[in-house]
PAPAMI-293696 format. One record per residue (C-alpha): x, y, z; residue in one letter; residue number from 1. Coordinates in Angstrom, 2 decimals. Layout:
residues N
<rec><c1>X</c1><c2>Y</c2><c3>Z</c3><residuo>A</residuo><num>NUM</num></rec>
...
end
This chain:
residues 177
<rec><c1>-0.61</c1><c2>0.51</c2><c3>-20.32</c3><residuo>M</residuo><num>1</num></rec>
<rec><c1>-1.08</c1><c2>-0.94</c2><c3>-16.76</c3><residuo>T</residuo><num>2</num></rec>
<rec><c1>-1.50</c1><c2>2.00</c2><c3>-14.04</c3><residuo>G</residuo><num>3</num></rec>
<rec><c1>-2.86</c1><c2>3.17</c2><c3>-12.31</c3><residuo>L</residuo><num>4</num></rec>
<rec><c1>-4.42</c1><c2>6.84</c2><c3>-12.48</c3><residuo>L</residuo><num>5</num></rec>
<rec><c1>-5.31</c1><c2>9.12</c2><c3>-9.00</c3><residuo>A</residuo><num>6</num></rec>
<rec><c1>-6.96</c1><c2>12.45</c2><c3>-10.24</c3><residuo>V</residuo><num>7</num></rec>
<rec><c1>-5.99</c1><c2>14.30</c2><c3>-7.29</c3><residuo>I</residuo><num>8</num></rec>
<rec><c1>-8.52</c1><c2>17.03</c2><c3>-6.08</c3><residuo>D</residuo><num>9</num></rec>
<rec><c1>-10.19</c1><c2>17.80</c2><c3>-8.46</c3><residuo>V</residuo><num>10</num></rec>
<rec><c1>-12.35</c1><c2>19.80</c2><c3>-6.75</c3><residuo>Q</residuo><num>11</num></rec>
<rec><c1>-15.24</c1><c2>22.69</c2><c3>-6.67</c3><residuo>H</residuo><num>12</num></rec>
<rec><c1>-12.42</c1><c2>24.65</c2><c3>-3.93</c3><residuo>V</residuo><num>13</num></rec>
<rec><c1>-9.57</c1><c2>24.55</c2><c3>-6.50</c3><residuo>F</residuo><num>14</num></rec>
<rec><c1>-11.83</c1><c2>25.40</c2><c3>-9.75</c3><residuo>A</residuo><num>15</num></rec>
<rec><c1>-12.94</c1><c2>27.92</c2><c3>-9.11</c3><residuo>D</residuo><num>16</num></rec>
<rec><c1>-11.30</c1><c2>31.00</c2><c3>-10.11</c3><residuo>P</residuo><num>17</num></rec>
<rec><c1>-13.55</c1><c2>32.88</c2><c3>-7.37</c3><residuo>G</residuo><num>18</num></rec>
<rec><c1>-11.78</c1><c2>30.64</c2><c3>-4.64</c3><residuo>S</residuo><num>19</num></rec>
<rec><c1>-8.97</c1><c2>31.82</c2><c3>-2.29</c3><residuo>P</residuo><num>20</num></rec>
<rec><c1>-7.82</c1><c2>28.13</c2><c3>-3.31</c3><residuo>W</residuo><num>21</num></rec>
<rec><c1>-8.58</c1><c2>28.39</c2><c3>-6.81</c3><residuo>G</residuo><num>22</num></rec>
<rec><c1>-6.22</c1><c2>27.25</c2><c3>-9.58</c3><residuo>A</residuo><num>23</num></rec>
<rec><c1>-5.89</c1><c2>29.89</c2><c3>-12.25</c3><residuo>P</residuo><num>24</num></rec>
<rec><c1>-5.14</c1><c2>27.18</c2><c3>-15.42</c3><residuo>G</residuo><num>25</num></rec>
<rec><c1>-7.67</c1><c2>24.40</c2><c3>-14.25</c3><residuo>F</residuo><num>26</num></rec>
<rec><c1>-10.14</c1><c2>25.10</c2><c3>-17.32</c3><residuo>A</residuo><num>27</num></rec>
<rec><c1>-7.32</c1><c2>24.89</c2><c3>-19.11</c3><residuo>A</residuo><num>28</num></rec>
<rec><c1>-6.15</c1><c2>21.20</c2><c3>-18.40</c3><residuo>V</residuo><num>29</num></rec>
<rec><c1>-9.46</c1><c2>19.92</c2><c3>-16.97</c3><residuo>H</residuo><num>30</num></rec>
<rec><c1>-10.25</c1><c2>18.32</c2><c3>-20.58</c3><residuo>P</residuo><num>31</num></rec>
<rec><c1>-7.06</c1><c2>16.48</c2><c3>-20.49</c3><residuo>A</residuo><num>32</num></rec>
<rec><c1>-7.92</c1><c2>14.72</c2><c3>-17.04</c3><residuo>I</residuo><num>33</num></rec>
<rec><c1>-11.19</c1><c2>14.18</c2><c3>-17.94</c3><residuo>R</residuo><num>34</num></rec>
<rec><c1>-9.63</c1><c2>12.39</c2><c3>-21.32</c3><residuo>R</residuo><num>35</num></rec>
<rec><c1>-7.18</c1><c2>10.33</c2><c3>-18.66</c3><residuo>L</residuo><num>36</num></rec>
<rec><c1>-10.55</c1><c2>9.19</c2><c3>-16.63</c3><residuo>T</residuo><num>37</num></rec>
<rec><c1>-12.28</c1><c2>8.07</c2><c3>-19.63</c3><residuo>A</residuo><num>38</num></rec>
<rec><c1>-9.50</c1><c2>5.87</c2><c3>-20.49</c3><residuo>A</residuo><num>39</num></rec>
<rec><c1>-8.59</c1><c2>4.47</c2><c3>-17.55</c3><residuo>F</residuo><num>40</num></rec>
<rec><c1>-12.06</c1><c2>3.56</c2><c3>-16.51</c3><residuo>A</residuo><num>41</num></rec>
<rec><c1>-11.77</c1><c2>0.83</c2><c3>-13.75</c3><residuo>G</residuo><num>42</num></rec>
<rec><c1>-8.19</c1><c2>2.12</c2><c3>-12.66</c3><residuo>R</residuo><num>43</num></rec>
<rec><c1>-9.15</c1><c2>5.42</c2><c3>-10.92</c3><residuo>V</residuo><num>44</num></rec>
<rec><c1>-9.00</c1><c2>7.00</c2><c3>-7.76</c3><residuo>V</residuo><num>45</num></rec>
<rec><c1>-10.52</c1><c2>10.43</c2><c3>-6.85</c3><residuo>H</residuo><num>46</num></rec>
<rec><c1>-9.16</c1><c2>12.07</c2><c3>-3.97</c3><residuo>T</residuo><num>47</num></rec>
<rec><c1>-10.42</c1><c2>14.99</c2><c3>-1.85</c3><residuo>R</residuo><num>48</num></rec>
<rec><c1>-8.95</c1><c2>17.36</c2><c3>0.61</c3><residuo>F</residuo><num>49</num></rec>
<rec><c1>-10.88</c1><c2>18.25</c2><c3>3.58</c3><residuo>V</residuo><num>50</num></rec>
<rec><c1>-10.62</c1><c2>20.30</c2><c3>6.46</c3><residuo>A</residuo><num>51</num></rec>
<rec><c1>-9.94</c1><c2>18.42</c2><c3>9.86</c3><residuo>P</residuo><num>52</num></rec>
<rec><c1>-12.70</c1><c2>18.69</c2><c3>12.35</c3><residuo>A</residuo><num>53</num></rec>
<rec><c1>-10.37</c1><c2>20.31</c2><c3>14.66</c3><residuo>E</residuo><num>54</num></rec>
<rec><c1>-7.15</c1><c2>21.41</c2><c3>13.02</c3><residuo>P</residuo><num>55</num></rec>
<rec><c1>-4.07</c1><c2>20.59</c2><c3>15.23</c3><residuo>T</residuo><num>56</num></rec>
<rec><c1>0.02</c1><c2>21.13</c2><c3>15.40</c3><residuo>G</residuo><num>57</num></rec>
<rec><c1>0.54</c1><c2>23.34</c2><c3>12.39</c3><residuo>A</residuo><num>58</num></rec>
<rec><c1>-2.44</c1><c2>22.95</c2><c3>10.55</c3><residuo>W</residuo><num>59</num></rec>
<rec><c1>-3.98</c1><c2>25.54</c2><c3>13.12</c3><residuo>V</residuo><num>60</num></rec>
<rec><c1>-1.83</c1><c2>28.64</c2><c3>11.88</c3><residuo>P</residuo><num>61</num></rec>
<rec><c1>-2.98</c1><c2>27.59</c2><c3>8.21</c3><residuo>Y</residuo><num>62</num></rec>
<rec><c1>-6.61</c1><c2>26.94</c2><c3>9.03</c3><residuo>Y</residuo><num>63</num></rec>
<rec><c1>-6.40</c1><c2>31.02</c2><c3>11.33</c3><residuo>E</residuo><num>64</num></rec>
<rec><c1>-4.68</c1><c2>32.01</c2><c3>7.67</c3><residuo>Q</residuo><num>65</num></rec>
<rec><c1>-7.60</c1><c2>30.21</c2><c3>5.24</c3><residuo>F</residuo><num>66</num></rec>
<rec><c1>-10.71</c1><c2>29.98</c2><c3>8.34</c3><residuo>P</residuo><num>67</num></rec>
<rec><c1>-13.11</c1><c2>29.63</c2><c3>4.66</c3><residuo>F</residuo><num>68</num></rec>
<rec><c1>-12.38</c1><c2>26.09</c2><c3>5.14</c3><residuo>A</residuo><num>69</num></rec>
<rec><c1>-13.09</c1><c2>24.95</c2><c3>8.08</c3><residuo>L</residuo><num>70</num></rec>
<rec><c1>-16.44</c1><c2>23.09</c2><c3>7.16</c3><residuo>Q</residuo><num>71</num></rec>
<rec><c1>-17.42</c1><c2>19.42</c2><c3>7.23</c3><residuo>P</residuo><num>72</num></rec>
<rec><c1>-16.11</c1><c2>17.17</c2><c3>4.05</c3><residuo>P</residuo><num>73</num></rec>
<rec><c1>-19.87</c1><c2>17.24</c2><c3>2.45</c3><residuo>D</residuo><num>74</num></rec>
<rec><c1>-19.74</c1><c2>21.25</c2><c3>1.93</c3><residuo>A</residuo><num>75</num></rec>
<rec><c1>-20.27</c1><c2>22.18</c2><c3>-1.59</c3><residuo>P</residuo><num>76</num></rec>
<rec><c1>-16.67</c1><c2>23.51</c2><c3>-1.75</c3><residuo>L</residuo><num>77</num></rec>
<rec><c1>-15.29</c1><c2>19.94</c2><c3>-1.28</c3><residuo>Y</residuo><num>78</num></rec>
<rec><c1>-17.53</c1><c2>18.04</c2><c3>-3.74</c3><residuo>A</residuo><num>79</num></rec>
<rec><c1>-15.81</c1><c2>16.49</c2><c3>-6.65</c3><residuo>L</residuo><num>80</num></rec>
<rec><c1>-16.10</c1><c2>18.57</c2><c3>-9.76</c3><residuo>L</residuo><num>81</num></rec>
<rec><c1>-16.73</c1><c2>15.70</c2><c3>-12.08</c3><residuo>D</residuo><num>82</num></rec>
<rec><c1>-18.77</c1><c2>12.49</c2><c3>-11.35</c3><residuo>D</residuo><num>83</num></rec>
<rec><c1>-16.43</c1><c2>9.42</c2><c3>-10.22</c3><residuo>P</residuo><num>84</num></rec>
<rec><c1>-18.72</c1><c2>7.06</c2><c3>-12.00</c3><residuo>A</residuo><num>85</num></rec>
<rec><c1>-18.27</c1><c2>4.43</c2><c3>-9.32</c3><residuo>G</residuo><num>86</num></rec>
<rec><c1>-14.80</c1><c2>4.80</c2><c3>-8.76</c3><residuo>A</residuo><num>87</num></rec>
<rec><c1>-12.88</c1><c2>4.83</c2><c3>-5.45</c3><residuo>L</residuo><num>88</num></rec>
<rec><c1>-12.80</c1><c2>8.48</c2><c3>-3.59</c3><residuo>V</residuo><num>89</num></rec>
<rec><c1>-10.40</c1><c2>8.73</c2><c3>-0.99</c3><residuo>L</residuo><num>90</num></rec>
<rec><c1>-10.63</c1><c2>12.11</c2><c3>1.60</c3><residuo>D</residuo><num>91</num></rec>
<rec><c1>-7.82</c1><c2>13.35</c2><c3>3.13</c3><residuo>A</residuo><num>92</num></rec>
<rec><c1>-7.59</c1><c2>16.01</c2><c3>5.03</c3><residuo>T</residuo><num>93</num></rec>
<rec><c1>-3.26</c1><c2>16.35</c2><c3>4.60</c3><residuo>T</residuo><num>94</num></rec>
<rec><c1>-1.95</c1><c2>18.03</c2><c3>1.15</c3><residuo>F</residuo><num>95</num></rec>
<rec><c1>-0.56</c1><c2>14.74</c2><c3>0.25</c3><residuo>G</residuo><num>96</num></rec>
<rec><c1>-2.87</c1><c2>11.74</c2><c3>-0.85</c3><residuo>K</residuo><num>97</num></rec>
<rec><c1>0.18</c1><c2>8.64</c2><c3>-0.43</c3><residuo>W</residuo><num>98</num></rec>
<rec><c1>-0.71</c1><c2>6.82</c2><c3>2.80</c3><residuo>G</residuo><num>99</num></rec>
<rec><c1>-1.61</c1><c2>2.96</c2><c3>3.12</c3><residuo>P</residuo><num>100</num></rec>
<rec><c1>-4.92</c1><c2>2.96</c2><c3>0.79</c3><residuo>E</residuo><num>101</num></rec>
<rec><c1>-3.02</c1><c2>4.68</c2><c3>-2.02</c3><residuo>L</residuo><num>102</num></rec>
<rec><c1>-0.61</c1><c2>2.43</c2><c3>-1.64</c3><residuo>A</residuo><num>103</num></rec>
<rec><c1>-2.38</c1><c2>-0.66</c2><c3>-1.60</c3><residuo>A</residuo><num>104</num></rec>
<rec><c1>-4.15</c1><c2>0.24</c2><c3>-4.96</c3><residuo>L</residuo><num>105</num></rec>
<rec><c1>-0.97</c1><c2>1.34</c2><c3>-6.58</c3><residuo>A</residuo><num>106</num></rec>
<rec><c1>0.64</c1><c2>-1.89</c2><c3>-6.37</c3><residuo>G</residuo><num>107</num></rec>
<rec><c1>3.96</c1><c2>-1.87</c2><c3>-7.76</c3><residuo>E</residuo><num>108</num></rec>
<rec><c1>2.96</c1><c2>0.70</c2><c3>-10.13</c3><residuo>G</residuo><num>109</num></rec>
<rec><c1>2.89</c1><c2>2.70</c2><c3>-12.33</c3><residuo>P</residuo><num>110</num></rec>
<rec><c1>1.01</c1><c2>5.71</c2><c3>-10.71</c3><residuo>L</residuo><num>111</num></rec>
<rec><c1>0.00</c1><c2>8.04</c2><c3>-12.66</c3><residuo>L</residuo><num>112</num></rec>
<rec><c1>-0.83</c1><c2>11.88</c2><c3>-11.28</c3><residuo>L</residuo><num>113</num></rec>
<rec><c1>-3.07</c1><c2>14.21</c2><c3>-12.42</c3><residuo>A</residuo><num>114</num></rec>
<rec><c1>-4.94</c1><c2>17.28</c2><c3>-10.76</c3><residuo>G</residuo><num>115</num></rec>
<rec><c1>-4.12</c1><c2>20.07</c2><c3>-8.30</c3><residuo>V</residuo><num>116</num></rec>
<rec><c1>-1.72</c1><c2>21.70</c2><c3>-7.24</c3><residuo>S</residuo><num>117</num></rec>
<rec><c1>1.11</c1><c2>20.81</c2><c3>-9.03</c3><residuo>T</residuo><num>118</num></rec>
<rec><c1>3.01</c1><c2>22.36</c2><c3>-6.37</c3><residuo>D</residuo><num>119</num></rec>
<rec><c1>0.79</c1><c2>20.96</c2><c3>-3.42</c3><residuo>C</residuo><num>120</num></rec>
<rec><c1>-1.04</c1><c2>18.27</c2><c3>-3.31</c3><residuo>C</residuo><num>121</num></rec>
<rec><c1>0.29</c1><c2>16.46</c2><c3>-6.38</c3><residuo>V</residuo><num>122</num></rec>
<rec><c1>3.91</c1><c2>17.65</c2><c3>-5.04</c3><residuo>L</residuo><num>123</num></rec>
<rec><c1>3.50</c1><c2>15.83</c2><c3>-1.45</c3><residuo>S</residuo><num>124</num></rec>
<rec><c1>1.76</c1><c2>12.87</c2><c3>-3.35</c3><residuo>T</residuo><num>125</num></rec>
<rec><c1>4.29</c1><c2>11.95</c2><c3>-5.91</c3><residuo>A</residuo><num>126</num></rec>
<rec><c1>6.92</c1><c2>12.27</c2><c3>-3.35</c3><residuo>L</residuo><num>127</num></rec>
<rec><c1>6.61</c1><c2>9.83</c2><c3>-0.96</c3><residuo>P</residuo><num>128</num></rec>
<rec><c1>4.75</c1><c2>7.23</c2><c3>-3.49</c3><residuo>A</residuo><num>129</num></rec>
<rec><c1>8.54</c1><c2>7.88</c2><c3>-5.64</c3><residuo>A</residuo><num>130</num></rec>
<rec><c1>10.40</c1><c2>7.33</c2><c3>-2.11</c3><residuo>D</residuo><num>131</num></rec>
<rec><c1>8.31</c1><c2>3.80</c2><c3>-1.42</c3><residuo>A</residuo><num>132</num></rec>
<rec><c1>9.44</c1><c2>3.31</c2><c3>-4.90</c3><residuo>G</residuo><num>133</num></rec>
<rec><c1>6.60</c1><c2>3.08</c2><c3>-6.87</c3><residuo>V</residuo><num>134</num></rec>
<rec><c1>7.36</c1><c2>4.86</c2><c3>-10.36</c3><residuo>P</residuo><num>135</num></rec>
<rec><c1>4.98</c1><c2>7.16</c2><c3>-10.48</c3><residuo>V</residuo><num>136</num></rec>
<rec><c1>4.62</c1><c2>9.66</c2><c3>-13.60</c3><residuo>Q</residuo><num>137</num></rec>
<rec><c1>3.17</c1><c2>13.21</c2><c3>-13.55</c3><residuo>V</residuo><num>138</num></rec>
<rec><c1>1.11</c1><c2>14.04</c2><c3>-16.54</c3><residuo>V</residuo><num>139</num></rec>
<rec><c1>1.99</c1><c2>17.67</c2><c3>-16.78</c3><residuo>T</residuo><num>140</num></rec>
<rec><c1>-0.90</c1><c2>18.67</c2><c3>-19.02</c3><residuo>D</residuo><num>141</num></rec>
<rec><c1>-3.35</c1><c2>17.29</c2><c3>-16.61</c3><residuo>A</residuo><num>142</num></rec>
<rec><c1>-2.45</c1><c2>19.27</c2><c3>-13.69</c3><residuo>C</residuo><num>143</num></rec>
<rec><c1>-2.74</c1><c2>22.85</c2><c3>-12.57</c3><residuo>A</residuo><num>144</num></rec>
<rec><c1>-0.64</c1><c2>25.14</c2><c3>-10.35</c3><residuo>G</residuo><num>145</num></rec>
<rec><c1>-1.29</c1><c2>27.72</c2><c3>-7.88</c3><residuo>A</residuo><num>146</num></rec>
<rec><c1>0.13</c1><c2>30.15</c2><c3>-9.94</c3><residuo>T</residuo><num>147</num></rec>
<rec><c1>1.51</c1><c2>29.01</c2><c3>-13.53</c3><residuo>D</residuo><num>148</num></rec>
<rec><c1>5.19</c1><c2>29.50</c2><c3>-12.11</c3><residuo>A</residuo><num>149</num></rec>
<rec><c1>4.38</c1><c2>27.29</c2><c3>-9.15</c3><residuo>D</residuo><num>150</num></rec>
<rec><c1>3.17</c1><c2>24.37</c2><c3>-11.79</c3><residuo>H</residuo><num>151</num></rec>
<rec><c1>6.50</c1><c2>24.88</c2><c3>-13.48</c3><residuo>E</residuo><num>152</num></rec>
<rec><c1>8.77</c1><c2>25.11</c2><c3>-10.30</c3><residuo>R</residuo><num>153</num></rec>
<rec><c1>6.69</c1><c2>21.95</c2><c3>-8.83</c3><residuo>A</residuo><num>154</num></rec>
<rec><c1>7.00</c1><c2>19.79</c2><c3>-12.09</c3><residuo>L</residuo><num>155</num></rec>
<rec><c1>10.73</c1><c2>21.22</c2><c3>-12.25</c3><residuo>A</residuo><num>156</num></rec>
<rec><c1>11.46</c1><c2>19.88</c2><c3>-8.64</c3><residuo>A</residuo><num>157</num></rec>
<rec><c1>9.82</c1><c2>16.40</c2><c3>-9.28</c3><residuo>M</residuo><num>158</num></rec>
<rec><c1>11.36</c1><c2>15.98</c2><c3>-12.39</c3><residuo>A</residuo><num>159</num></rec>
<rec><c1>14.70</c1><c2>15.90</c2><c3>-10.22</c3><residuo>L</residuo><num>160</num></rec>
<rec><c1>13.99</c1><c2>12.83</c2><c3>-8.85</c3><residuo>Y</residuo><num>161</num></rec>
<rec><c1>13.90</c1><c2>10.83</c2><c3>-12.01</c3><residuo>A</residuo><num>162</num></rec>
<rec><c1>13.70</c1><c2>7.82</c2><c3>-12.52</c3><residuo>P</residuo><num>163</num></rec>
<rec><c1>11.62</c1><c2>7.78</c2><c3>-9.88</c3><residuo>L</residuo><num>164</num></rec>
<rec><c1>9.24</c1><c2>10.38</c2><c3>-11.12</c3><residuo>I</residuo><num>165</num></rec>
<rec><c1>8.87</c1><c2>11.04</c2><c3>-15.28</c3><residuo>T</residuo><num>166</num></rec>
<rec><c1>6.71</c1><c2>13.82</c2><c3>-16.84</c3><residuo>L</residuo><num>167</num></rec>
<rec><c1>4.97</c1><c2>13.34</c2><c3>-19.24</c3><residuo>T</residuo><num>168</num></rec>
<rec><c1>1.73</c1><c2>14.39</c2><c3>-20.84</c3><residuo>T</residuo><num>169</num></rec>
<rec><c1>-1.73</c1><c2>12.94</c2><c3>-22.04</c3><residuo>T</residuo><num>170</num></rec>
<rec><c1>-1.34</c1><c2>11.89</c2><c3>-25.38</c3><residuo>D</residuo><num>171</num></rec>
<rec><c1>1.63</c1><c2>10.22</c2><c3>-24.44</c3><residuo>A</residuo><num>172</num></rec>
<rec><c1>0.19</c1><c2>8.47</c2><c3>-21.75</c3><residuo>V</residuo><num>173</num></rec>
<rec><c1>-3.02</c1><c2>8.17</c2><c3>-24.48</c3><residuo>L</residuo><num>174</num></rec>
<rec><c1>-0.79</c1><c2>6.63</c2><c3>-26.87</c3><residuo>A</residuo><num>175</num></rec>
<rec><c1>0.14</c1><c2>3.39</c2><c3>-25.23</c3><residuo>T</residuo><num>176</num></rec>
<rec><c1>-3.00</c1><c2>2.40</c2><c3>-24.57</c3><residuo>R</residuo><num>177</num></rec>
end
């Protein structure tokens, strides 16, 4: 199997059940994320959501709602949960991680997505990548949403973009490796 695995925002702020941004299903999907990361060694990029130094535009009221998150990129809440083991780490102050850096790494794809949250950063990365013509595979059992219902709604929305975006599972991906 070819492709690039993008591990989206597997950070303490989303993994911690006590965090305002904690994804309740994270603990259940974390083992699948680790299995994929090991299988894709050398073809993995990790992303981190970080707060901007100074929010602008619509981000101003967003951070007024979530002031706890206005911390520097090196704050413990923004640390990756797992050691990236030499893999590239891309930081972004936006939900979507698709941009020139990820596009250059993904090439013609496929781009496999795992991480959190399905209904925010995964969705916001999948749609522009697909729009750019890169085949996207969302590994459903390696993603967690803000709630289980939000996870399912986001998957249903991304399924509408087939064949640009396909939904798959960890076992299906690993069976082709």
